[in-house]
N, C-alpha and C positions, 0 to 999 in steps of 0.2 A: 358286932359293933366296932366302930373305929376308935383307935386309941387317941390319947391326948396330943400326940405329935401331929395329928391331922386336924388342927384347930378349926380350919375353915370348911371342913366336911363334918357337919354336925348331926347327921341323921343316918339311920340304917335303911331308909327308904330313898332310893336314888331319884325317883321322880319328884319327891318333895325337895330333895337337894337341888335338882335341876331347876325347879321353879324359883328357889332362893337365888341361885346364881343368875338366872335369866332376868329376874327383877333388877338385880344389881347391875347387870350389863346394860340395861336400858338407861341407866343414869350416866353412863360414860361412853356408850357406843352409838353411832348414828344408825346403824342397821343391825341391832342386836339379834334380830330374827333371821339374818342371813346364814344359810348353812350349806355346806357342800353335801351333795347327794350323789352317792355312787351306786350304780346298778351294773348288772352284767347280763349279756345275752345268753341264749340257751347253750352256747359253746363255752361260756365262762369268760368271754372277752369283756373287760370292764370299761366303763366310761363314767365321767364325773362332771358335774356342773353345779353352779350355785342356784339355789331356790330359796324361797322365803317360808318360814314357819308361819302357818296361819291358824293353828290350833294345837292345844295340848290336852288330849283326852285322858281318860283315867289311866290308860297304860300305853299311850302312844303319842305320835307326833304327826300333824296333818299338813300337807301342802297340796296345791292345786295345779293342774296342768292339762294339756291336750293329750288325749289317749293316743293320737297319731304321732306324737313326738318320739324321739329315739328312746327316751326313758320310759314312755308309755309302752312301746313295743317290748322293751327289755323286761319291764315288770310283768307284762302279760306272759312272757316266756319263762321268767325266772323271778317269782314274786318275793324277792329279798332285796334289802337295801342297807346301806351304811350312811350315816349322817355325821357331820362334824361341825360343831360350832367353835369358832376361834375368836375370843374376845381379847384382842391384843392389849388394850388399855388396862385390863385386869390381870393379864398374864395367866389366863385360864383357857382351857379347852375341854370340850365334852365330845366324846365319840359314842355313837349309838348304833347298834346292829339289831336288825329285826326282820320279821316277815311283813309283807305289804298286802293290804286289802283296800278296796275302794270304800269310800264313805257312802252313807245312804243318800238317796236322792234328795230327801228333805234338807239335809245338811248342805249338800252341794247347791241346791236352789237358794237357800238362805244366804250362803256366802256370795254366790254370784250376784244376787240382788243388791248386796251391799257395795259392790264394786262401782267405781265411776263409770258413767255411761260410755265414755270413749273406750274404756278397757273392755266393757261388755261387747261392743261392736267389733273391736279388734279380735276378740276370741272367735268370732265367726269368720273374719276376713283372713286370718292367718292359717295356712296349711303347714303347721309347725313342723320343722325339720325336713320338709320336702324341698326340692331344688327350686329356687326362684331365679328365673332367667334374667329378669330385669325388674328394677324397683317399681316401674309403672304397673306391673301386674298386681302387686300388692295394693298400690294406691287405687287401682280400678276396683278391686274386690272390696276395699274399704268403702269406697263411694257407693257401691252397689248395696251393701248392707246398711249403710247410713240411710239411704233412701228407703230401703225395705222396711226398716223399723221406725221411720220418721213419724213422730206424733204418738208413739205408743211405747209400751215397755219392751225391753229386749229380753227374750227368753234365753235360758241357758242352753247352749248347743249340746246335742246328744254326745258329742265327742269330747266334752270338757267336763271334768269333775275333780274330785279330790282323792288323795291316797292317805291312808293311815299306816304309818310305820309302827307296828306293834313291838315295843322294845323287849328284847331278850337279854341284851347286854349293854351296859353303860360304863364308860371309863371316864373318870374325872382326872384331869391333868392340871397340876398347879406348879407354876414356876418356883424354883428354889435356887439359891446361890450355887455356883460352880457346876451348874447343869445337873445337880442332884435333885431332880424334880420329884414331886409326889405323883404317883399313878395308882389310883384306887379303882378297882374293877368290881362292878356288881353284875352277877350272872344269875338269871332267873332259873330256878329249878322247881317245877310244879308251880305253887303259888308263893314261894318264898324266894328271897334274894340272898345269895351267898357272896360274901365280900372277901376279896383278896387284894394284896398289894404287890405291885410289880417293880422290879428294878427300873430305874430311869433309862 
């Protein structure tokens, strides 16, 4: 359990604590679900980009993407990722490390169906992370798929789905005066979470 000195970290379950901070972040942040997502290829070469959290499952965090993207290829070769949420207005940060797996087809279909139609068509048109020689190529592909699906539903592309980052470690960072910040780490061991405090 956390001691009284960490008044804003009120639970021994880090996922419950995340949900509390996440709800509070939506009250003051425009894109509270924006998170940095770091992956690495088979040789350990890292890359990072911003993605949007689209679901918080029982033990993990879900985002959606194109399997042909750089992150898709890297996750295929090395199924681990690190996430970072930074809520500047609250002076809080959460870091998450874990393994990555694809969501099931039913979940991916349901989320894809909830997207705006233009975004659905764009998922077919974009060869994400491949070389685009000129913008007209993308516009031409977009027009092709708009015509193809005109008057009917847009199915989920086979190359587009979601990833679940199954959390193994979470670190909660809280700003304190003189850079003496709080850093509380939850590490999963079997089915339990072990809590430690780090120097800032």
